[in-house]
Predicted model as a PDB file, atoms N, CA, C, CB and O in Angstrom, pLDDT in the B-factor column:
MODEL        1                                                                  
ATOM      1  N   PRO A   1      40.414  38.618  27.075  1.00 83.00           N  
ATOM      2  CA  PRO A   1      38.992  38.958  27.107  1.00 83.00           C  
ATOM      3  C   PRO A   1      38.235  38.136  28.152  1.00 83.00           C  
ATOM      4  CB  PRO A   1      38.371  38.743  25.729  1.00 83.00           C  
ATOM      5  O   PRO A   1      38.616  37.010  28.469  1.00 83.00           O  
ATOM      6  N   ILE A   2      37.194  38.699  28.662  1.00 90.00           N  
ATOM      7  CA  ILE A   2      36.384  38.022  29.678  1.00 90.00           C  
ATOM      8  C   ILE A   2      35.779  36.747  29.106  1.00 90.00           C  
ATOM      9  CB  ILE A   2      35.269  38.955  30.202  1.00 90.00           C  
ATOM     10  O   ILE A   2      35.523  35.800  29.850  1.00 90.00           O  
ATOM     11  N   GLU A   3      35.547  36.707  27.804  1.00 90.00           N  
ATOM     12  CA  GLU A   3      34.976  35.517  27.166  1.00 90.00           C  
ATOM     13  C   GLU A   3      35.850  34.281  27.374  1.00 90.00           C  
ATOM     14  CB  GLU A   3      34.783  35.765  25.673  1.00 90.00           C  
ATOM     15  O   GLU A   3      35.363  33.156  27.258  1.00 90.00           O  
ATOM     16  N   ASN A   4      37.130  34.476  27.680  1.00 89.00           N  
ATOM     17  CA  ASN A   4      38.025  33.350  27.962  1.00 89.00           C  
ATOM     18  C   ASN A   4      37.860  32.828  29.385  1.00 89.00           C  
ATOM     19  CB  ASN A   4      39.470  33.762  27.733  1.00 89.00           C  
ATOM     20  O   ASN A   4      38.375  31.761  29.718  1.00 89.00           O  
ATOM     21  N   LEU A   5      37.144  33.573  30.224  1.00 93.00           N  
ATOM     22  CA  LEU A   5      36.985  33.194  31.631  1.00 93.00           C  
ATOM     23  C   LEU A   5      35.584  32.688  31.961  1.00 93.00           C  
ATOM     24  CB  LEU A   5      37.310  34.372  32.515  1.00 93.00           C  
ATOM     25  O   LEU A   5      35.425  31.807  32.807  1.00 93.00           O  
ATOM     26  N   VAL A   6      34.582  33.233  31.306  1.00 94.00           N  
ATOM     27  CA  VAL A   6      33.191  32.836  31.538  1.00 94.00           C  
ATOM     28  C   VAL A   6      32.507  32.615  30.193  1.00 94.00           C  
ATOM     29  CB  VAL A   6      32.429  33.914  32.376  1.00 94.00           C  
ATOM     30  O   VAL A   6      32.919  33.171  29.175  1.00 94.00           O  
ATOM     31  N   GLU A   7      31.469  31.805  30.202  1.00 94.00           N  
ATOM     32  CA  GLU A   7      30.722  31.544  28.967  1.00 94.00           C  
ATOM     33  C   GLU A   7      29.788  32.711  28.675  1.00 94.00           C  
ATOM     34  CB  GLU A   7      29.919  30.218  29.072  1.00 94.00           C  
ATOM     35  O   GLU A   7      28.928  33.047  29.491  1.00 94.00           O  
ATOM     36  N   VAL A   8      29.960  33.325  27.515  1.00 95.00           N  
ATOM     37  CA  VAL A   8      29.183  34.495  27.112  1.00 95.00           C  
ATOM     38  C   VAL A   8      28.291  34.109  25.946  1.00 95.00           C  
ATOM     39  CB  VAL A   8      30.110  35.687  26.731  1.00 95.00           C  
ATOM     40  O   VAL A   8      28.739  33.458  25.002  1.00 95.00           O  
ATOM     41  N   ASN A   9      27.006  34.518  26.014  1.00 95.00           N  
ATOM     42  CA  ASN A   9      26.095  34.203  24.912  1.00 95.00           C  
ATOM     43  C   ASN A   9      26.299  35.169  23.757  1.00 95.00           C  
ATOM     44  CB  ASN A   9      24.635  34.247  25.385  1.00 95.00           C  
ATOM     45  O   ASN A   9      27.139  36.064  23.846  1.00 95.00           O  
ATOM     46  N   GLY A  10      25.565  35.008  22.703  1.00 91.00           N  
ATOM     47  CA  GLY A  10      25.722  35.808  21.494  1.00 91.00           C  
ATOM     48  C   GLY A  10      25.425  37.286  21.672  1.00 91.00           C  
ATOM     49  O   GLY A  10      25.842  38.104  20.852  1.00 91.00           O  
ATOM     50  N   LYS A  11      24.707  37.641  22.737  1.00 94.00           N  
ATOM     51  CA  LYS A  11      24.369  39.044  22.984  1.00 94.00           C  
ATOM     52  C   LYS A  11      25.341  39.709  23.958  1.00 94.00           C  
ATOM     53  CB  LYS A  11      22.950  39.149  23.524  1.00 94.00           C  
ATOM     54  O   LYS A  11      25.174  40.881  24.296  1.00 94.00           O  
ATOM     55  N   GLY A  12      26.357  38.969  24.412  1.00 94.00           N  
ATOM     56  CA  GLY A  12      27.348  39.544  25.312  1.00 94.00           C  
ATOM     57  C   GLY A  12      27.042  39.378  26.782  1.00 94.00           C  
ATOM     58  O   GLY A  12      27.686  40.006  27.622  1.00 94.00           O  
ATOM     59  N   PHE A  13      26.057  38.532  27.114  1.00 97.00           N  
ATOM     60  CA  PHE A  13      25.693  38.328  28.517  1.00 97.00           C  
ATOM     61  C   PHE A  13      26.211  36.985  29.019  1.00 97.00           C  
ATOM     62  CB  PHE A  13      24.166  38.408  28.695  1.00 97.00           C  
ATOM     63  O   PHE A  13      26.332  36.022  28.262  1.00 97.00           O  
ATOM     64  N   ALA A  14      26.515  36.946  30.322  1.00 96.00           N  
ATOM     65  CA  ALA A  14      26.981  35.728  30.978  1.00 96.00           C  
ATOM     66  C   ALA A  14      26.291  35.600  32.324  1.00 96.00           C  
ATOM     67  CB  ALA A  14      28.525  35.735  31.147  1.00 96.00           C  
ATOM     68  O   ALA A  14      25.719  36.562  32.836  1.00 96.00           O  
ATOM     69  N   LEU A  15      26.350  34.397  32.896  1.00 96.00           N  
ATOM     70  CA  LEU A  15      25.863  34.226  34.257  1.00 96.00           C  
ATOM     71  C   LEU A  15      26.794  34.998  35.182  1.00 96.00           C  
ATOM     72  CB  LEU A  15      25.787  32.711  34.656  1.00 96.00           C  
ATOM     73  O   LEU A  15      28.015  34.928  35.037  1.00 96.00           O  
ATOM     74  N   CYS A  16      26.232  35.724  36.120  1.00 96.00           N  
ATOM     75  CA  CYS A  16      27.032  36.550  37.010  1.00 96.00           C  
ATOM     76  C   CYS A  16      27.896  35.679  37.922  1.00 96.00           C  
ATOM     77  CB  CYS A  16      26.129  37.468  37.845  1.00 96.00           C  
ATOM     78  O   CYS A  16      27.448  34.648  38.424  1.00 96.00           O  
ATOM     79  N   ILE A  17      29.126  36.108  38.124  1.00 95.00           N  
ATOM     80  CA  ILE A  17      30.067  35.382  38.974  1.00 95.00           C  
ATOM     81  C   ILE A  17      29.948  35.804  40.429  1.00 95.00           C  
ATOM     82  CB  ILE A  17      31.491  35.598  38.489  1.00 95.00           C  
ATOM     83  O   ILE A  17      30.594  35.219  41.299  1.00 95.00           O  
ATOM     84  N   ASN A  18      29.121  36.822  40.705  1.00 95.00           N  
ATOM     85  CA  ASN A  18      29.017  37.371  42.049  1.00 95.00           C  
ATOM     86  C   ASN A  18      27.817  36.839  42.831  1.00 95.00           C  
ATOM     87  CB  ASN A  18      28.939  38.864  41.974  1.00 95.00           C  
ATOM     88  O   ASN A  18      27.765  36.988  44.052  1.00 95.00           O  
ATOM     89  N   HIS A  19      26.863  36.229  42.155  1.00 94.00           N  
ATOM     90  CA  HIS A  19      25.687  35.665  42.839  1.00 94.00           C  
ATOM     91  C   HIS A  19      25.172  34.466  42.061  1.00 94.00           C  
ATOM     92  CB  HIS A  19      24.563  36.731  42.995  1.00 94.00           C  
ATOM     93  O   HIS A  19      25.594  34.217  40.931  1.00 94.00           O  
ATOM     94  N   ASP A  20      24.262  33.727  42.672  1.00 94.00           N  
ATOM     95  CA  ASP A  20      23.678  32.548  42.037  1.00 94.00           C  
ATOM     96  C   ASP A  20      22.709  33.020  40.959  1.00 94.00           C  
ATOM     97  CB  ASP A  20      22.954  31.630  43.086  1.00 94.00           C  
ATOM     98  O   ASP A  20      21.577  33.404  41.254  1.00 94.00           O  
ATOM     99  N   ASP A  21      23.154  32.990  39.737  1.00 91.00           N  
ATOM    100  CA  ASP A  21      22.402  33.519  38.609  1.00 91.00           C  
ATOM    101  C   ASP A  21      21.771  32.381  37.815  1.00 91.00           C  
ATOM    102  CB  ASP A  21      23.308  34.369  37.703  1.00 91.00           C  
ATOM    103  O   ASP A  21      22.443  31.403  37.489  1.00 91.00           O  
ATOM    104  N   LYS A  22      20.496  32.505  37.507  1.00 93.00           N  
ATOM    105  CA  LYS A  22      19.799  31.494  36.710  1.00 93.00           C  
ATOM    106  C   LYS A  22      19.710  31.906  35.239  1.00 93.00           C  
ATOM    107  CB  LYS A  22      18.394  31.254  37.273  1.00 93.00           C  
ATOM    108  O   LYS A  22      19.678  31.055  34.349  1.00 93.00           O  
ATOM    109  N   LYS A  23      19.669  33.211  34.995  1.00 94.00           N  
ATOM    110  CA  LYS A  23      19.550  33.770  33.648  1.00 94.00           C  
ATOM    111  C   LYS A  23      20.684  34.774  33.470  1.00 94.00           C  
ATOM    112  CB  LYS A  23      18.138  34.448  33.418  1.00 94.00           C  
ATOM    113  O   LYS A  23      20.921  35.590  34.362  1.00 94.00           O  
ATOM    114  N   PRO A  24      21.389  34.736  32.343  1.00 96.00           N  
ATOM    115  CA  PRO A  24      22.516  35.658  32.155  1.00 96.00           C  
ATOM    116  C   PRO A  24      22.124  37.121  32.384  1.00 96.00           C  
ATOM    117  CB  PRO A  24      23.085  35.499  30.752  1.00 96.00           C  
ATOM    118  O   PRO A  24      21.263  37.656  31.686  1.00 96.00           O  
ATOM    119  N   SER A  25      22.755  37.753  33.355  1.00 96.00           N  
ATOM    120  CA  SER A  25      22.463  39.150  33.665  1.00 96.00           C  
ATOM    121  C   SER A  25      23.719  40.008  33.712  1.00 96.00           C  
ATOM    122  CB  SER A  25      21.735  39.244  34.984  1.00 96.00           C  
ATOM    123  O   SER A  25      23.643  41.205  33.988  1.00 96.00           O  
ATOM    124  N   MET A  26      24.879  39.404  33.444  1.00 97.00           N  
ATOM    125  CA  MET A  26      26.141  40.142  33.481  1.00 97.00           C  
ATOM    126  C   MET A  26      26.567  40.461  32.047  1.00 97.00           C  
ATOM    127  CB  MET A  26      27.252  39.325  34.227  1.00 97.00           C  
ATOM    128  O   MET A  26      26.922  39.566  31.279  1.00 97.00           O  
ATOM    129  N   LEU A  27      26.527  41.734  31.704  1.00 97.00           N  
ATOM    130  CA  LEU A  27      26.924  42.190  30.380  1.00 97.00           C  
ATOM    131  C   LEU A  27      28.437  42.290  30.320  1.00 97.00           C  
ATOM    132  CB  LEU A  27      26.270  43.548  30.038  1.00 97.00           C  
ATOM    133  O   LEU A  27      29.063  42.850  31.220  1.00 97.00           O  
ATOM    134  N   THR A  28      29.022  41.753  29.268  1.00 96.00           N  
ATOM    135  CA  THR A  28      30.467  41.843  29.078  1.00 96.00           C  
ATOM    136  C   THR A  28      30.743  42.646  27.811  1.00 96.00           C  
ATOM    137  CB  THR A  28      31.116  40.422  28.993  1.00 96.00           C  
ATOM    138  O   THR A  28      30.168  42.387  26.753  1.00 96.00           O  
ATOM    139  N   ARG A  29      31.618  43.609  27.939  1.00 92.00           N  
ATOM    140  CA  ARG A  29      32.033  44.431  26.794  1.00 92.00           C  
ATOM    141  C   ARG A  29      33.536  44.636  26.917  1.00 92.00           C  
ATOM    142  CB  ARG A  29      31.260  45.819  26.748  1.00 92.00           C  
ATOM    143  O   ARG A  29      34.013  45.225  27.888  1.00 92.00           O  
ATOM    144  N   GLY A  30      34.268  44.155  25.942  1.00 87.00           N  
ATOM    145  CA  GLY A  30      35.720  44.310  25.982  1.00 87.00           C  
ATOM    146  C   GLY A  30      36.298  43.619  27.206  1.00 87.00           C  
ATOM    147  O   GLY A  30      36.162  42.407  27.374  1.00 87.00           O  
ATOM    148  N   ASN A  31      36.930  44.385  28.037  1.00 92.00           N  
ATOM    149  CA  ASN A  31      37.554  43.836  29.237  1.00 92.00           C  
ATOM    150  C   ASN A  31      36.801  44.209  30.508  1.00 92.00           C  
ATOM    151  CB  ASN A  31      38.982  44.312  29.337  1.00 92.00           C  
ATOM    152  O   ASN A  31      37.381  44.195  31.594  1.00 92.00           O  
ATOM    153  N   TYR A  32      35.519  44.540  30.391  1.00 96.00           N  
ATOM    154  CA  TYR A  32      34.721  44.911  31.557  1.00 96.00           C  
ATOM    155  C   TYR A  32      33.420  44.129  31.593  1.00 96.00           C  
ATOM    156  CB  TYR A  32      34.431  46.411  31.555  1.00 96.00           C  
ATOM    157  O   TYR A  32      32.902  43.696  30.564  1.00 96.00           O  
ATOM    158  N   ALA A  33      32.903  43.959  32.814  1.00 97.00           N  
ATOM    159  CA  ALA A  33      31.644  43.261  33.010  1.00 97.00           C  
ATOM    160  C   ALA A  33      30.798  44.045  34.008  1.00 97.00           C  
ATOM    161  CB  ALA A  33      31.881  41.806  33.501  1.00 97.00           C  
ATOM    162  O   ALA A  33      31.326  44.655  34.938  1.00 97.00           O  
ATOM    163  N   HIS A  34      29.473  44.021  33.806  1.00 97.00           N  
ATOM    164  CA  HIS A  34      28.549  44.656  34.742  1.00 97.00           C  
ATOM    165  C   HIS A  34      27.300  43.795  34.854  1.00 97.00           C  
ATOM    166  CB  HIS A  34      28.187  46.104  34.288  1.00 97.00           C  
ATOM    167  O   HIS A  34      26.705  43.419  33.844  1.00 97.00           O  
ATOM    168  N   CYS A  35      26.906  43.484  36.084  1.00 97.00           N  
ATOM    169  CA  CYS A  35      25.697  42.699  36.323  1.00 97.00           C  
ATOM    170  C   CYS A  35      24.540  43.641  36.624  1.00 97.00           C  
ATOM    171  CB  CYS A  35      25.905  41.694  37.490  1.00 97.00           C  
ATOM    172  O   CYS A  35      24.621  44.482  37.519  1.00 97.00           O  
ATOM    173  N   PHE A  36      23.468  43.487  35.865  1.00 96.00           N  
ATOM    174  CA  PHE A  36      22.295  44.326  36.058  1.00 96.00           C  
ATOM    175  C   PHE A  36      21.417  43.841  37.206  1.00 96.00           C  
ATOM    176  CB  PHE A  36      21.488  44.377  34.785  1.00 96.00           C  
ATOM    177  O   PHE A  36      20.502  44.556  37.616  1.00 96.00           O  
ATOM    178  N   SER A  37      21.672  42.638  37.739  1.00 95.00           N  
ATOM    179  CA  SER A  37      20.896  42.132  38.872  1.00 95.00           C  
ATOM    180  C   SER A  37      21.485  42.594  40.206  1.00 95.00           C  
ATOM    181  CB  SER A  37      20.834  40.604  38.829  1.00 95.00           C  
ATOM    182  O   SER A  37      20.775  43.162  41.037  1.00 95.00           O  
ATOM    183  N   CYS A  38      22.778  42.351  40.409  1.00 96.00           N  
ATOM    184  CA  CYS A  38      23.389  42.647  41.714  1.00 96.00           C  
ATOM    185  C   CYS A  38      24.261  43.892  41.719  1.00 96.00           C  
ATOM    186  CB  CYS A  38      24.209  41.480  42.159  1.00 96.00           C  
ATOM    187  O   CYS A  38      24.654  44.360  42.787  1.00 96.00           O  
ATOM    188  N   GLY A  39      24.573  44.440  40.544  1.00 95.00           N  
ATOM    189  CA  GLY A  39      25.374  45.647  40.472  1.00 95.00           C  
ATOM    190  C   GLY A  39      26.871  45.421  40.427  1.00 95.00           C  
ATOM    191  O   GLY A  39      27.639  46.383  40.433  1.00 95.00           O  
ATOM    192  N   TYR A  40      27.306  44.159  40.381  1.00 96.00           N  
ATOM    193  CA  TYR A  40      28.741  43.867  40.308  1.00 96.00           C  
ATOM    194  C   TYR A  40      29.316  44.476  39.038  1.00 96.00           C  
ATOM    195  CB  TYR A  40      29.002  42.334  40.346  1.00 96.00           C  
ATOM    196  O   TYR A  40      28.745  44.340  37.956  1.00 96.00           O  
ATOM    197  N   THR A  41      30.456  45.151  39.182  1.00 96.00           N  
ATOM    198  CA  THR A  41      31.184  45.692  38.045  1.00 96.00           C  
ATOM    199  C   THR A  41      32.652  45.367  38.236  1.00 96.00           C  
ATOM    200  CB  THR A  41      30.960  47.229  37.897  1.00 96.00           C  
ATOM    201  O   THR A  41      33.188  45.528  39.333  1.00 96.00           O  
ATOM    202  N   GLY A  42      33.307  44.910  37.178  1.00 96.00           N  
ATOM    203  CA  GLY A  42      34.719  44.601  37.309  1.00 96.00           C  
ATOM    204  C   GLY A  42      35.403  44.490  35.966  1.00 96.00           C  
ATOM    205  O   GLY A  42      34.770  44.341  34.921  1.00 96.00           O  
ATOM    206  N   SER A  43      36.720  44.569  36.034  1.00 96.00           N  
ATOM    207  CA  SER A  43      37.552  44.411  34.844  1.00 96.00           C  
ATOM    208  C   SER A  43      37.866  42.936  34.659  1.00 96.00           C  
ATOM    209  CB  SER A  43      38.861  45.248  34.955  1.00 96.00           C  
ATOM    210  O   SER A  43      37.490  42.102  35.483  1.00 96.00           O  
ATOM    211  N   VAL A  44      38.550  42.624  33.583  1.00 95.00           N  
ATOM    212  CA  VAL A  44      38.941  41.238  33.326  1.00 95.00           C  
ATOM    213  C   VAL A  44      39.832  40.723  34.464  1.00 95.00           C  
ATOM    214  CB  VAL A  44      39.679  41.122  31.962  1.00 95.00           C  
ATOM    215  O   VAL A  44      39.798  39.534  34.783  1.00 95.00           O  
ATOM    216  N   ILE A  45      40.622  41.599  35.071  1.00 95.00           N  
ATOM    217  CA  ILE A  45      41.467  41.182  36.197  1.00 95.00           C  
ATOM    218  C   ILE A  45      40.599  40.834  37.401  1.00 95.00           C  
ATOM    219  CB  ILE A  45      42.480  42.295  36.568  1.00 95.00           C  
ATOM    220  O   ILE A  45      40.843  39.828  38.066  1.00 95.00           O  
ATOM    221  N   ASP A  46      39.581  41.658  37.692  1.00 96.00           N  
ATOM    222  CA  ASP A  46      38.664  41.363  38.798  1.00 96.00           C  
ATOM    223  C   ASP A  46      37.938  40.036  38.576  1.00 96.00           C  
ATOM    224  CB  ASP A  46      37.643  42.500  38.963  1.00 96.00           C  
ATOM    225  O   ASP A  46      37.783  39.245  39.506  1.00 96.00           O  
ATOM    226  N   VAL A  47      37.499  39.798  37.349  1.00 96.00           N  
ATOM    227  CA  VAL A  47      36.798  38.558  37.021  1.00 96.00           C  
ATOM    228  C   VAL A  47      37.736  37.362  37.188  1.00 96.00           C  
ATOM    229  CB  VAL A  47      36.242  38.612  35.578  1.00 96.00           C  
ATOM    230  O   VAL A  47      37.338  36.340  37.746  1.00 96.00           O  
ATOM    231  N   ALA A  48      38.966  37.479  36.715  1.00 95.00           N  
ATOM    232  CA  ALA A  48      39.933  36.386  36.865  1.00 95.00           C  
ATOM    233  C   ALA A  48      40.206  36.106  38.335  1.00 95.00           C  
ATOM    234  CB  ALA A  48      41.246  36.721  36.140  1.00 95.00           C  
ATOM    235  O   ALA A  48      40.312  34.946  38.732  1.00 95.00           O  
ATOM    236  N   MET A  49      40.321  37.157  39.150  1.00 96.00           N  
ATOM    237  CA  MET A  49      40.550  36.974  40.581  1.00 96.00           C  
ATOM    238  C   MET A  49      39.392  36.201  41.213  1.00 96.00           C  
ATOM    239  CB  MET A  49      40.729  38.336  41.279  1.00 96.00           C  
ATOM    240  O   MET A  49      39.615  35.289  42.009  1.00 96.00           O  
ATOM    241  N   LYS A  50      38.172  36.560  40.865  1.00 95.00           N  
ATOM    242  CA  LYS A  50      36.975  35.933  41.446  1.00 95.00           C  
ATOM    243  C   LYS A  50      36.799  34.502  40.940  1.00 95.00           C  
ATOM    244  CB  LYS A  50      35.721  36.762  41.116  1.00 95.00           C  
ATOM    245  O   LYS A  50      36.558  33.595  41.737  1.00 95.00           O  
ATOM    246  N   VAL A  51      36.915  34.288  39.633  1.00 95.00           N  
ATOM    247  CA  VAL A  51      36.667  32.973  39.033  1.00 95.00           C  
ATOM    248  C   VAL A  51      37.755  31.965  39.412  1.00 95.00           C  
ATOM    249  CB  VAL A  51      36.581  33.097  37.508  1.00 95.00           C  
ATOM    250  O   VAL A  51      37.460  30.809  39.716  1.00 95.00           O  
ATOM    251  N   LYS A  52      39.007  32.410  39.393  1.00 94.00           N  
ATOM    252  CA  LYS A  52      40.128  31.497  39.628  1.00 94.00           C  
ATOM    253  C   LYS A  52      40.645  31.518  41.060  1.00 94.00           C  
ATOM    254  CB  LYS A  52      41.251  31.832  38.697  1.00 94.00           C  
ATOM    255  O   LYS A  52      41.527  30.733  41.408  1.00 94.00           O  
ATOM    256  N   GLY A  53      40.106  32.413  41.905  1.00 95.00           N  
ATOM    257  CA  GLY A  53      40.534  32.491  43.289  1.00 95.00           C  
ATOM    258  C   GLY A  53      41.970  32.971  43.453  1.00 95.00           C  
ATOM    259  O   GLY A  53      42.703  32.479  44.311  1.00 95.00           O  
ATOM    260  N   LEU A  54      42.366  33.935  42.628  1.00 96.00           N  
ATOM    261  CA  LEU A  54      43.736  34.436  42.635  1.00 96.00           C  
ATOM    262  C   LEU A  54      43.803  35.826  43.265  1.00 96.00           C  
ATOM    263  CB  LEU A  54      44.300  34.473  41.208  1.00 96.00           C  
ATOM    264  O   LEU A  54      42.795  36.524  43.376  1.00 96.00           O  
ATOM    265  N   ASP A  55      45.016  36.210  43.677  1.00 96.00           N  
ATOM    266  CA  ASP A  55      45.223  37.590  44.078  1.00 96.00           C  
ATOM    267  C   ASP A  55      45.515  38.403  42.816  1.00 96.00           C  
ATOM    268  CB  ASP A  55      46.386  37.714  45.125  1.00 96.00           C  
ATOM    269  O   ASP A  55      45.547  37.857  41.713  1.00 96.00           O  
ATOM    270  N   PHE A  56      45.730  39.718  42.987  1.00 96.00           N  
ATOM    271  CA  PHE A  56      45.911  40.585  41.829  1.00 96.00           C  
ATOM    272  C   PHE A  56      47.099  40.154  40.964  1.00 96.00           C  
ATOM    273  CB  PHE A  56      46.100  42.021  42.284  1.00 96.00           C  
ATOM    274  O   PHE A  56      46.978  40.027  39.745  1.00 96.00           O  
ATOM    275  N   VAL A  57      48.231  39.933  41.600  1.00 95.00           N  
ATOM    276  CA  VAL A  57      49.442  39.559  40.849  1.00 95.00           C  
ATOM    277  C   VAL A  57      49.235  38.222  40.139  1.00 95.00           C  
ATOM    278  CB  VAL A  57      50.671  39.477  41.795  1.00 95.00           C  
ATOM    279  O   VAL A  57      49.631  38.064  38.984  1.00 95.00           O  
ATOM    280  N   GLY A  58      48.616  37.258  40.828  1.00 95.00           N  
ATOM    281  CA  GLY A  58      48.351  35.970  40.215  1.00 95.00           C  
ATOM    282  C   GLY A  58      47.414  36.073  39.026  1.00 95.00           C  
ATOM    283  O   GLY A  58      47.596  35.386  38.021  1.00 95.00           O  
ATOM    284  N   ALA A  59      46.410  36.936  39.141  1.00 95.00           N  
ATOM    285  CA  ALA A  59      45.459  37.128  38.031  1.00 95.00           C  
ATOM    286  C   ALA A  59      46.155  37.748  36.824  1.00 95.00           C  
ATOM    287  CB  ALA A  59      44.275  38.022  38.473  1.00 95.00           C  
ATOM    288  O   ALA A  59      45.929  37.333  35.688  1.00 95.00           O  
ATOM    289  N   VAL A  60      46.999  38.739  37.077  1.00 94.00           N  
ATOM    290  CA  VAL A  60      47.723  39.389  35.980  1.00 94.00           C  
ATOM    291  C   VAL A  60      48.635  38.365  35.293  1.00 94.00           C  
ATOM    292  CB  VAL A  60      48.556  40.605  36.505  1.00 94.00           C  
ATOM    293  O   VAL A  60      48.700  38.319  34.064  1.00 94.00           O  
ATOM    294  N   LYS A  61      49.332  37.552  36.076  1.00 94.00           N  
ATOM    295  CA  LYS A  61      50.196  36.529  35.486  1.00 94.00           C  
ATOM    296  C   LYS A  61      49.384  35.515  34.710  1.00 94.00           C  
ATOM    297  CB  LYS A  61      51.012  35.825  36.564  1.00 94.00           C  
ATOM    298  O   LYS A  61      49.799  35.091  33.632  1.00 94.00           O  
ATOM    299  N   ALA A  62      48.225  35.113  35.237  1.00 91.00           N  
ATOM    300  CA  ALA A  62      47.376  34.129  34.549  1.00 91.00           C  
ATOM    301  C   ALA A  62      46.857  34.669  33.223  1.00 91.00           C  
ATOM    302  CB  ALA A  62      46.197  33.726  35.442  1.00 91.00           C  
ATOM    303  O   ALA A  62      46.672  33.913  32.268  1.00 91.00           O  
ATOM    304  N   LEU A  63      46.624  35.972  33.165  1.00 91.00           N  
ATOM    305  CA  LEU A  63      46.122  36.598  31.938  1.00 91.00           C  
ATOM    306  C   LEU A  63      47.251  36.970  30.983  1.00 91.00           C  
ATOM    307  CB  LEU A  63      45.310  37.839  32.278  1.00 91.00           C  
ATOM    308  O   LEU A  63      46.993  37.393  29.855  1.00 91.00           O  
ATOM    309  N   ASN A  64      48.493  36.819  31.420  1.00 85.00           N  
ATOM    310  CA  ASN A  64      49.667  37.163  30.606  1.00 85.00           C  
ATOM    311  C   ASN A  64      49.652  38.608  30.145  1.00 85.00           C  
ATOM    312  CB  ASN A  64      49.750  36.254  29.401  1.00 85.00           C  
ATOM    313  O   ASN A  64      49.954  38.910  28.991  1.00 85.00           O  
ATOM    314  N   ILE A  65      49.304  39.479  31.045  1.00 63.00           N  
ATOM    315  CA  ILE A  65      49.270  40.917  30.714  1.00 63.00           C  
ATOM    316  C   ILE A  65      50.637  41.506  30.947  1.00 63.00           C  
ATOM    317  CB  ILE A  65      48.202  41.676  31.557  1.00 63.00           C  
ATOM    318  O   ILE A  65      50.840  42.701  30.733  1.00 63.00           O  
TER     319      ILE A  65                                                      
ENDMDL                                                                          
END                                                                             
């Protein structure tokens, strides 16, 4: 789950990983995230790639999928 990669508040929002966010604007649901400020949308694999600086294969291995 994305909650293992970024800190999510009780309403399912997190600080966006795609821009300098001051207020949580990235909604997380299941294995997907969408930022209402910048429009970033991605799966848990995309988030892992961005947060951990991994390529696709590395992200999949890190998530143990």
